[in-house]
C-alpha positions, 0 to 999 in steps of 0.5 A: 765880589760879583761873579757873572756866569756866562755861556758862549753862543758859539759853543754847545749849551753845557748841562748844568754849568757855565762856559765861563765865570767873570769875577770882579772886585775879588780877593782870590782864594785858592784851595788845595782841592777837596776829597771825600774824607772826614776829619779823621782822614776816613773815606766817606761814602765808599762806592756812593758817588753822591755821598762822596760829592756831598762830603767834598762839598762840605769840605770845600765849604769849610775851606772857603769859610776859613778864607771868608768866602762861600759858594757864591764866591766860587768862580770855577769848579772842576769835578772829577767822577772816576769811571762814572755813568752819565746818570752818576755824573748827573747826580754828582753835578746836582750835588755840586749845583745845590751848594 
């Protein structure tokens, strides 16, 4: 599969993500989403958005791996950061982009 990330000239430049992803020749995997819980169901990184984002990425990568995929196979990501400042949102996006 190839994923091509594109930005649209008619839209404002996004900070660290792309407006669209074009996937070709793919088997689709739909995940149920990922949350910052460990294997026992305990919250990881209470009050620490970066630690939670890191755990969410680990959990998401485990889901993808079970389907034979990895981070380069992801066409779309939705990230929710509740009640976050711009600085916290930026820090979480850095975690997401690093995987």
